[in-house]
C-alpha positions as CSV (number, residue, x, y, z in Angstrom):
1,M,11.9,-0.8,31.2
2,K,8.8,-2.5,33.1
3,Y,6.6,-5.3,32.2
4,R,3.7,-4.1,30.1
5,A,0.5,-6.4,30.0
6,D,-1.0,-4.1,27.6
7,I,1.7,-5.0,24.8
8,D,1.3,-8.4,25.5
9,G,-2.3,-8.7,24.9
10,L,-1.4,-7.1,21.7
11,R,1.4,-9.4,20.7
12,A,-1.4,-12.2,21.8
13,I,-3.6,-10.9,19.4
14,A,-1.3,-10.4,16.8
15,V,0.0,-14.1,17.1
16,L,-4.0,-15.4,17.1
17,M,-4.4,-13.3,13.6
18,V,-0.9,-14.9,12.1
19,L,-2.4,-18.9,13.1
20,L,-6.0,-17.8,11.6
21,F,-4.5,-16.7,8.7
22,H,-1.6,-19.5,8.1
23,G,-4.4,-22.2,9.3
24,G,-6.3,-21.1,6.3
25,I,-9.6,-19.8,8.1
26,T,-11.1,-17.1,5.0
27,W,-13.7,-15.5,7.3
28,F,-11.0,-13.3,8.9
29,P,-8.1,-12.8,6.5
30,S,-5.7,-10.9,8.9
31,G,-2.0,-12.5,8.9
32,F,-0.6,-9.2,7.6
33,I,-2.3,-7.3,9.9
34,G,-0.8,-9.2,12.7
35,V,2.7,-8.9,11.3
36,D,1.7,-5.1,11.0
37,I,1.1,-4.9,14.7
38,F,4.5,-6.9,15.4
39,F,6.6,-4.2,13.7
40,V,4.6,-1.6,15.2
41,I,5.4,-2.9,18.8
42,S,8.7,-3.4,18.0
43,G,9.2,-0.7,16.6
44,Y,7.7,1.5,19.8
45,L,10.1,-1.0,22.3
46,I,13.3,-0.6,20.4
47,S,12.3,3.4,20.5
48,T,11.6,3.5,24.3
49,I,14.7,1.2,24.8
50,I,16.8,3.8,22.6
51,F,15.6,7.2,24.3
52,H,15.7,5.8,27.4
53,S,19.2,4.9,27.2
54,L,20.1,8.2,25.4
55,K,18.1,9.7,28.1
56,L,20.8,8.2,30.9
57,G,23.6,8.6,28.7
58,N,24.8,5.1,28.3
59,F,23.7,4.3,25.3
60,K,26.1,2.4,22.8
61,F,25.8,1.0,19.8
62,S,27.8,-1.9,20.3
63,E,25.8,-3.1,23.3
64,F,22.4,-2.1,21.3
65,Y,23.5,-4.3,18.5
66,A,24.9,-7.3,20.9
67,R,21.5,-7.5,22.7
68,R,19.9,-7.7,19.4
69,L,21.7,-10.1,18.4
70,W,21.6,-12.3,21.7
71,R,17.8,-12.0,21.3
72,L,17.5,-13.6,17.8
73,Q,20.5,-15.8,16.9
74,P,19.7,-18.6,19.2
75,A,16.6,-19.0,17.7
76,I,17.2,-18.5,14.3
77,V,20.2,-21.0,15.0
78,V,17.5,-23.6,16.2
79,L,15.5,-23.0,13.2
80,L,18.4,-23.5,10.7
81,F,20.0,-27.0,12.0
82,A,16.0,-28.1,12.4
83,T,15.4,-26.9,8.6
84,F,18.6,-28.1,7.5
85,G,17.7,-31.7,8.8
86,I,14.0,-31.7,7.5
87,A,15.9,-30.5,4.0
88,T,18.3,-33.0,4.0
89,V,15.5,-35.9,4.2
90,L,12.6,-34.3,2.2
91,Y,14.3,-32.4,-0.4
92,L,15.3,-33.1,-4.1
93,P,18.9,-31.8,-5.1
94,L,17.8,-28.7,-6.5
95,D,15.3,-27.6,-4.1
96,F,18.1,-28.4,-1.6
97,I,20.3,-25.8,-3.3
98,D,17.6,-23.3,-3.3
99,F,16.9,-24.0,0.4
100,V,20.9,-23.5,1.3
101,K,20.7,-20.5,-0.3
102,S,17.8,-19.1,1.9
103,A,19.6,-20.7,4.8
104,K,22.8,-18.2,4.1
105,Y,20.5,-15.4,3.9
106,T,18.2,-15.9,6.6
107,A,21.4,-16.8,8.8
108,L,22.6,-13.1,7.5
109,L,18.8,-11.7,8.5
110,T,18.5,-10.8,4.7
111,S,16.2,-13.2,3.5
112,N,13.4,-10.7,2.9
113,Q,15.6,-9.5,-0.3
114,F,16.3,-13.0,-1.0
115,F,12.5,-14.6,-1.5
116,E,11.7,-10.7,-2.9
117,R,13.8,-11.8,-5.6
118,T,12.9,-15.7,-6.0
119,T,9.3,-15.6,-5.1
120,T,5.8,-14.3,-7.1
121,G,4.4,-13.6,-3.3
122,Y,4.4,-14.8,0.2
123,A,0.9,-16.8,0.5
124,V,1.0,-18.1,-3.3
125,P,0.9,-21.7,-4.0
126,D,4.5,-22.1,-5.0
127,T,5.7,-20.8,-1.7
128,G,4.4,-23.7,0.4
129,Q,7.6,-25.9,0.6
130,L,9.8,-22.9,1.2
131,L,10.5,-23.4,5.1
132,L,12.7,-20.3,6.2
133,L,9.9,-18.0,4.2
134,H,8.7,-16.5,7.0
135,T,11.8,-15.4,8.6
136,W,11.1,-12.6,6.0
137,S,9.8,-10.6,8.7
138,L,12.7,-11.0,11.3
139,S,15.0,-10.0,8.7
140,I,13.0,-6.3,8.4
141,E,12.8,-6.1,11.8
142,W,16.8,-6.3,11.9
143,Q,17.5,-4.3,9.0
144,W,15.2,-1.5,10.6
145,Y,17.3,-2.1,14.0
146,L,20.3,-1.1,11.4
147,L,18.9,2.6,11.0
148,M,17.0,3.1,14.1
149,P,19.9,4.1,16.1
């Protein structure tokens, strides 16, 4: 698939929306719209990749999933190590145990299910200390990869 500047432009807009939301800019509460844009872009790109491979007759589930894992896992591993270090230093024992549970679900790309059960909402005050809460969207994306092909 050739480079698409328009898709990168949409990504930039989506990132800006998420950053404004997390930066507390209240005049344009757009963080969730930015995440929705990411989901649409991802769905489009994955669909295009799958349909192109099917058209060429060389689509393989194993290769599809390996490419997706190699794309996501390195960043997730770095994130887990960094947040583990932060949690080790800053968290009290009970908070650290909760962090380790969230890290396990993040590593398995199912953190959306964990946080759905353990929080009252995404942007509520009691979630400010959850270092891995933002990984819920990656988990949803990966779960979509499991269903899409």
